[in-house]
N, C-alpha and C positions, 0 to 999 in steps of 0.2 A: 509535898514534892520538894526535894532538896534543890537548893540553888546551885549554880555552877561557880559560885564564888565571885561573880562580877567580872569574869574575863572580858577583855576588850578586844574587839576585832580591829584590824587595820582600817583606818579611815572613820571609825566610829568615835563620836565626840563624847558619848556617855557609855558606861559599861553595859554589857549585855547580861541581864539577870534571868536566870531560870531557863525553862523550856528544854531541859535535857531530854525528858521523855518524848516531847513532841518532836524535837529535832531528830532523835533516833528513829521515830516512827516515819517521819518524812523521808529520811535517807533509806529506810527499808522499802518504802513504797516506790521510791525512784529506782530501786533495783528490780522491781517487779513490773512497773508500768512506765511507758514513755510519756505519759501525761498525768501529772499530779496537780490538783487544784486545791489550794488552801482557801477555805471559805470562812466567813464570820462577819459580824458587824464592824463598822468603822471603829477604830480605836482598840481593837482586841489584840493587835500586835502581829498581824499577818505579814506586813512588810518587813519588820525586823527579823521575824523568824525565817522568811524566805531569803533575806540577804545573808543571814548567818549560815543557813544550810547551803546556799549557793556558794559561799566562800569555802566551806568545809568540804562539801560533796564535790565541788568543782575540781578538786585535786584528783578525784578518781576518774575524771574524764580526760582522755588523752589530749584533747584540744581545748580544754578549759571551759570556763563558764562566762556568760555575759549577762549582766543585769540591765533590764530595760524597764524604766519607770514610765508608766503610761498616764500618770496623773496630769502631766502637763499637756497631754494631747487634747486638742479641741475638735479636730477633724478626723473621724474614724478612717477615712481613706488614706490618711498619712501614716497609719500604723506601721506598715512595712518599711516606709522610708525612715521612721524613727529607729527601727531595729537595725537597718543598714547603717545608720549613723553611729549607733552604739558599737557596731562591729567595725567601725572605721573603714567602711567600704567607700571607694571612690569609683563611681560607675559612670564612665564616659560614653556608654553605648546607647543611652536613651532607653534602656530596658526599664520596665516597671520595677519599683523597689523590691517587691516580692521576688521577682526573677533573680535579681542580683543577690539577695539573701540566700535563696535556694542554691544557686550555683556555687556560692562561697561555702555553704555548710554541707553540700552534698559530698558524702564520703568522709566527713569529719565526725568524730565522736565528741559532741559538745553538749553542754547543758545551757538552755536558754531560759532565763527567769523573766517572766512577764508580770509586772506588779501593777495592781490597780486596774483590772480589766473591766470592772463593773459598768463604767459609763460608756464603754465601747464594746460591750460584750459580744454583739453579733459579729463585728469586724474581727475581734480577737479570736472568736471561735472559727471563723472562716480561715483566718491566717494560720492558726495552729493546725487545723485539719489538713491544709495544703502542705505546711511545713513537715508534718509527720509523714505525709505520703511521699513527698519529694526527697526527704533527707532521712534515710532509714536508720541512721545511727545517732540522730539527735533526740534528746529528751527535753521535755518542757516542764517547768515548775511555774504555775500561775497562782496569782492571788486575786480574789474577787469576792464581792458580797454575794455572788451567786455562782453556781457551777457554769461551765462553758457549754455543756451538753454535747461534747464531742465523743464519738465512739472510743471506748477503751479508757476513758477518763476515770481516775481514782480520786474521789473527793474526800478531803480530810477537814472537817470542821475544826477550827482553832478555838479551843476553849479559853475562857478567862484564866488568869493566874490563880493558882490554888491559894485559898485563905482558910484559916483554922475555924472549926466549929466552936472550939472552947478557948476563950480568950485568957483563961487562967492557967494555961500550961506554962511550964518554965520558959523563960526568955530564950534559952539555947535551943528549944524546940520550935518556938514560934518563928525564929529567924530562918528556919529551914523551909518555910512556906514562901513560895515565889512572890506572892502579893505583898506580904509583909517585908520581905527582903528588898523588893523594888522601892517601896515607900521609904524604908530606912536609908537605902543607898542614895536616893534622890534628895531626901530631906537633909542628909549629911552634906551633900554637895552644896546645898543652899545655906545651911547653917552648920559649920563643921563641929560645933559642940553638941549637936543632937545625938542622942543615943536611945536605943530601945531599952527601957527599964521596967521594973515591976510597977512603977508609978504610972507609966503612960501606956503600957502594953494593951490594956483592954480598950482604950480609946483608939489606938492604932488599928487593932483588929476590927473594931466597930466601923471605922471609916472605910477600911478595905472591903468589908462585907457590904457596906452601903452602896458602894460603886460596883458591886458584883465582880470585883477582881479585874476590872478592865484596866489594862496598863496605862492608856492615855489618861483616863480619869484619875488614876492613882498619881501619875506624874503631875497633873494639874493641881491636885490637892496638896502634894508635897511642896510645891513652890511657895505655899502660904506659911510654911513653918517659921519663917523669920519673924512674922508678926502675930501669928496665932498658934496656940498650943494644939496638940492633937485633939483634945477634947473640944476646943472651940471649932476646929475644922469639921469634926464629926457633927457637932450641933448644927452648924450652918448647912452642911450637906443634908441633914435631916429636914430642915426647913425647906430647902429647895426641892427635895424629892416629894415632900408633902404637897407643895404647891403644884408640882407637875401632875400628880395623880388626878387633879381636877380637870386636866386638859386632855391631851390626845391619848386617850386610853387604848386606841386601836394600834398604836405603835408597839412593836415588840418590847418586852420589859427592859432588855439590856440597852436597846436604842433609847428608851426613855431615860434610863440611868445616865448614859453618856450625855444626852441632851441637857439633863439637869445639871450635870457637872460643868458643862461648857457655859450654860446660862449663868451659873454661879460665878465662874471665872470672869465672864463678861461684866457682870454686875459689880464685881470687886475692882474692875479697872476704872481709872478716871475717865472723864468724858473725852479728853484728847487721846488717851490710849485706845478707847473704843473706836474713835474716828480713824486712827492709823490702822487698827486691826481690820476694820471694814474696807478701807481704801486699798490696803495692801493685798486684799484677797483678789484683786484684779490681775495680779501678776501670774503668769504661767511659768511654772518651774521656779527658779530662784531669782533673786534680784540683789543689786548692791545698794549701798547707802545713798549714792547720788540719785539713783532711780527713785528710791523711797522719798527723798526730799522733794523731787519734782512732782511725784504723783500724790503723795500724802500731804504735802504742803506744810508751811510753818517753819520757823527757825529752830524749833526744839525737837525736830524729828529724830535727831541722833539720840537724845535722852529718852524719847518715847520708844524707839526701836530697842534700845538697851533694856528698858523696863519690860518690854514684851518678850525679849529673850529670857530675861530673868524669871518671867512668869510662864515660861515654856509655851507661849503662844507662837513665837517665832523660833526657828532652829537655826543656829549659826553654822555655816559651811566654811571650813577653812582649807579647802582644797585648791586654792588659787592665791595669787599674790595679794589680791584685794578680797576682803571678807565679804561673803554673800550670805543672804538669808533666805529661808523658805518656810512655808507654812504647811503643816500636816493637813491632809485632805479634809478630814472632818472639821477642822478649824477654819480652813479656807471656805468650805461650803457655808459654814455658819456666818462668816464675815460677809459673804455675798448676800445672804438674807438680810443683813443689817443695812445694806446700801439703800434698799427701798428705792426712793425716787432719784437717787444719785447715780444710778447705774450708767446712764449715758454720759454724764459729766465726767465720772471717774474713768470710763473707758476712753473718752477723748483725751483726757490728761495722760493716760498711759500711752496712747498712740502718738500724741504730740512729743512725748519724751523720746520715744524710739525713732521718730522722724528726725529729731534733732541729733540723736546719737549716730544714725546712719549718715547724716550730713557731715558730722565731724569726722567720722571714719573715712568717708570718701575724700574729703579735703586733705586728710593726713595720711593717705594710703601709701604713697611713694615716699617713705621716710623711715628713719630708724625705729619708729613705733609700729611698723606694719605687723610684726609678729604679735605684739601686744594686742593690736586691734583684732587680729584673727582669733586670738584666744578669748577676747571679751565678747565678740559677736557670737562665737561658738556657744559660750555660756548663756547668752541671751537669745539663742535661736528660737526657743519656744515663745518668748515674748515678741520676737519679730513676726512670727507666724500669726500670733494673736492680734497684733496691731494691723497687719496687712488684711487679715480676715475681717476685722471690724470695719476697716476703711472700705472694703469692697462690698460689705453688707449694709452700709449706711449711705443713704442718698446724698449725692453731692461730694463724697469723699474719695472717689476713685482716682482723682488726680494725685492725691497724696500717696495712695498706694502705688501708682505708676512711678513717681519719682523715688520712692523708697526702694522699689524693686530694681530700678535702673542703677542704683548706687552699688559701689564695690562689687562689680560683677566678678572680679577676680576671686573674691571671698567665696562666692557660691561655687566657683570652679574648683578651688583648692579644697573645699569641703566635700566635693563630689555631689553637690546638690543642684546640678545644672537642669535636671528634669523639673525639679520643684521651682527653680528660678524662672524657667520658661513658662511654667504654668501660671505663676503670679503675674508675669508680664502679659501673657495672653488674656487672662481675666481682666486685668486693668485696661488693656487696649480695647477690649470689647465694651468696656463701660464708659470710657471717656469719649468726648466728641471727636468726630473725624478730623477736625482741624486743630486738634490739640498740638501745641508747639513742640512737645517732646516726642511726638509720634514717630518721626523718621528715625531718630536715634534709638528709640525703644525697639523698633522693627529690626534695626541692625543687630541689636543685642539678641533678640530672639533668633535671628539668622545665625549668629555666632554660636549660640547654644545648640541649634539644630545641626550645625557642622560638627560640633563635638559629639553628636549622636549619629554622625554619618548620614544624616538626612539631607542630601544635596538638593532634592526637589523642593522641600519646604524652605530651605535656606535661600535658594534662588528666587522663590516666589516672594519671600519677605523682602529681599534686597530690591527686587523690581518695584515693589510697592513703595519702599523707602526712597528709591531714586525718583519716582514720580512726584514725591513730595519735596525732595531736595536733591537734585541731581549733582550738586557741587559738594555734597557732604563728604569729608574725608573718611567718615565712619563707613560710608558705603564702599569706598575704594578699599579700605582696610579689610573689611570682611569679604568683599568680592575676591580679593587676592588670595585669601585663605581657601575660598571655594574653588578657585582655579587650581591651587595646589592639590586639593583633595580629589579633584576631577582629573588630575594629571594633564591639564591643559596649559598651553603657553600663556605668557602675559602676566603671570602673578608677580614677578619681581618688579616690573615697572609700576604696576598698580600700587604695590606696597611702598615703593619708593616715593611715589606721588603723595600717598597718604601721609607718610612720615614727614615729608617736606611741608605739607599743609599744616599738620599739627605743630611742627617746629615754628612756622610763621606765626601761629597763634600763641606761641609760648606755652603750649600744652605738652609738657614733658611726659606726663604719665601716658597719654594716648599716643605719643610718638614711639614708645618703646617696642610694643609688639610689632608694628609695621616695620621697624628697623630690623627686628629678628627675621621676619619673613623676607625682607629685601635682601639681607645678607645671605641667607641660606639659598634663596632662589637664584641670586646672582652667582653663587658658587657652583650650583648645578649647571649654570650656563657657561662656566669657565671664566667668568668675569671677576677674577680674584682681587684686583685692586678695589673695585667697587664694593665687593662683599666684605673685605677686610676693613674698609673705611666705615661701613655701616655698623659692623659688629663692634669695632673699637669705640665708636661713638656711643653705642648702647652700654658698653662696659663702663665708660667714663661717666655717663649720666647716672647710672645706677649706683656707682661707687660714691659719687658726689652727693646723691640723695640719701644714701644709707639704706636703700631698699634691699630686701633679701630675695624675694620671689623672682623679680625681673633680673636681678644680678646673676642668680644661678642660671636663669634662662639664657642670659647673654654669654656666659662661659660655655654653656652647652652648645650654643650657636657657633661660638668660636671653635669648639672641638669639631663640629660638623664641617665648617669652612676649611679648616686646616687638614682634616682627614681627606677631603676631596682634593685639596691642593698638594697632597703627598707629604705633608709635614707631620709625620706620625708622632714624634716626640712632643711637639707643641700641642697637638690634638689631645694626647694623653694627659698632659698637665692641665689643659683647659677642662677636660671632663672631670679630673680629680678635684680641681678647684670648685667646679659646680657642685660636686658631691659634698665637699667640705662646707660650702655655704649652706646646703640643705641641713647638714648635721648641726652646725652652729645655730641655725635659726629654728631648728626643730620642725622643719617642713618635710613631711613624709611623702607627699605626692610625687615629687620630682625625682626621688632617688632611683626609681626604676628606670627612668629615661637615662639618667647619667651613668648608672651601672651598665645598662645596655650599650651606651656609647663606648665605655671602656672595653666591652667585649668586641665591638667593631674594631677598635684600635689594635687589640691583641691579634685579631684575625688578620688584619691588614699587615701586621708586623710578621706574621707567620707563627706566632706562639699560639697554636690552636688548642693545646691542652688548657692553657689559661683562659683562652676565649670561651671554651666550652663550659668551664667552671663559672665564669662570669655570666654566661647566658643562664646557667642554672640558678645563680644568685638572683639575677634579674627576674627570672620566672617566678620565684617565691615572692618577690616584691610586687610584681604585676598581680599575682593571685591575691595577695593581701589587700590590694586596692580594688579588686574586682574589675580590672581593666585588661584588655588583650593588647599585646604589643603589635599585633597584626593590624590594629586600628590606630594605635597611638603613633608608632614609628614604623610603619609597614615596610617601606621600600628598603631602607638600610638594614633593618632587622632581618628581613628575609634573605637579602643578598649575602650578608656576612655570616649568618647562621648556617646557610646552605654551604657556603665555602668551607666553614669549619667542619661541618659534618662530613663533607666529601674528603677533606684532608685527613681526618682521623679514622673514618669508617664508622659505621653505625654503632658497633659495640663500644669502642673506645670513647666515642662522643657521648653516648648514653651514660657511661660510667662516670665520666668527668662532670657531665651535666648534673647527674644525681648527687655527686659529691658537693657541688656548689649549692644545689637546692637544699641539701640537708644541713648546711652550716647554720649556726645560730646567727641572729641579727648582728651581734657584735663581731663575731668571727667574719661574717660576710663583709661588713664594712671595712674591717682591717685588711682583709684580702684584697678588696677592690682598691683601697687606697695605697696598698703596698706597704703598710705599716705593721703587718703581723710578723711575729717572731716565733721561732720554735721554742717550746718550753725547755727549761734547763734539764729536767729529768728525762730519762729515756726508759719508758716502761717496757719496751719490747727488746728482745734479743736481736742481734744482727740478722739472723735468719728470718725471724718474724717480721722485722722491718722490711726485708726484701720481699716477703710474701705479701705484706700489706700494700706495697707499691704495685705489685702485679694485680692485686684485687682492684686497686684504684684504676688500673689500665683496662678493667672490664673483663679480666680473664676468669674463667670458671676454675673450680678446684682441680678438675681433671686436666685442664690446660696448664695450670701451675705445676702439677705433678710432672707432666711431660716436659715442661721447660726446665725444671730443676732436677729432673731424673730422680724423683722420689716416688714412693708408693702413694696411691690416691688416699689411703687411710691416713698417711702421715700429713698430707696436705690438708685433709679435713680437720685433723687434730690441731695443726698450726692455726688455721683460720678460727677455729673455736676458741683457742687460747687467746688470740688477738681480741676477739669480741669480749671475752671475759675480762682480760686485763684492762681494756679501755672502757668497760661497762657500756658496750654498745649492743644494739639489738639487730643490726642488719649491715650488709656490705656497703650500702650508701654512706653510712656514718664513717666507716673505715676510709672510704674515698675522700670524704670531707676532711678527715683528720690528716690524711696524707697531703691534701691540697693546702691545708693551713700551714704545714711544716715546710 
């Protein structure tokens, strides 16, 4: 089989060798079936093939592809939540993760790649079955060591890489076999002077055949080229395979071959390298050097990690500011076996490290490093889950799980993981003694998350329990004030003000901030503008002094709400734009929908209903991307101003402008919302076409345009088609968006 020449996909740290035929076969199957599963033993290259096909075939799906690696998953029940996370959904409704995923993908033409399903195969099969039923335009590409057993599934066994039968063929022919090409490519990366020659070709072919063409085994063997010749590598592989045949003969041949190769790689490691390999297998997903030093121990961990990267035991991930490492699943499983009696000790070291990490993040949350902490915790989410799960499953450790789950509650909310956060808190509360000192505050947090899910009854029950434990707690007053807001009952502003004052007396700036927001907005609704402005300006000052991003954007959003109620539309608009700019600068996606919606309220209040409708359309796309409904998040103001805009424009004009805003690209949408967009210098349309494009933007049909301009209907049809062609658009909503941008 001919190699593809080592083409490298974006984000891949090593070139992708071969698999042209398999890739074409997978793409063909994806055109015939909505579920294709790549099967084969560990190390055969299923993940790499699926990732490459997902990247290439994803372009043919109108709504793109999403890759979801399940290797990090420890709890099968969390599978849907992991998919939602990879889709970057923020679900504040309290729905199950699967429901949020289905609602987001329903009506979209997307490819979902589920990698490493074998250890959660039942959960994966159930999820895929429901996904394909609920989302009729979604296609799934899965990888597993066994099929999912779902109706309509097309199973494609992934074969090993091709290796030649005859080692004496010319070198130019041998290099066209994928197995040989992979060895040469990886060996050259380790030792740039390595070449496939007439002198070493038979040994290279021999070792590729010895490992049955398994890509992982070939890569592990190639890392030894710096110190061993191909002949020496092949000889040592022969010895390892001979030893293995006296052991587990019941294992499939290729599984025995891979095991022998990993055994051999392990034996060639030094004792300290073996220790790091085994201990690093405790990590779920990827990890950074600081975590490795804490869990694997010793001052020389950096050198040992570097050595294991060099030997392809660890894979370096360079997709963040700090380098991270991960272990391929067959190697991680092998490392787990080597822990033997150390399992509990290493798991505790892992948990202790992430306990300390969340403590540091919590203490440093309201600071210029907040965004960095969000990114770091996001990358360690799988490890946080593993640490929490171990603590709750180990006698006497539930208290640690409780304090970990209580920290950085804003992080869980920003990530859209409030259902999961509440689950961890509930499990921990059920496991700790009734008189645990953190119980009251933890109950308040569960009440807060329940409110974000619009579950007022549960929230009030938790708050009542917390009040019985500590009726003077400002945490109770804070969350109770939010409950009153959501229940549309009086008294919220006073309670929030009391909570803010209590936290201020304690010197607790972080916990003062949200009560200040509630106090300011609640006071504005009561017409107490001096009080509301004092509260919101204090919040702005505190967040700017701290260098915080999330609460600073919230403060400016609150300022917009206060001034909008006070009739100061210009100040409200600038405040909402400032909030949106903070979001963009900090890379926070969650709050953009709130702040764009606020800009729509401003335009509606000003009487610029065309702009308001477009902004509502932009916000709608942002709400959809988050999996959140504005009717829950900002219900009253959203409904009032959107209805006023709809009545001012009429249904048809509102719908056209709304569709135009919704169709804008993210960059165009942000430029329009901030008022920084400019018309392009070139004018592709004639004056008549531009006039007709504006009428299309107003929601007029071709027949109505013909009547307005006193032209034939066929002429109007031709003009509209010419506009679509010139602008390379597919529908009238895109024309409306183009006009709106100009």
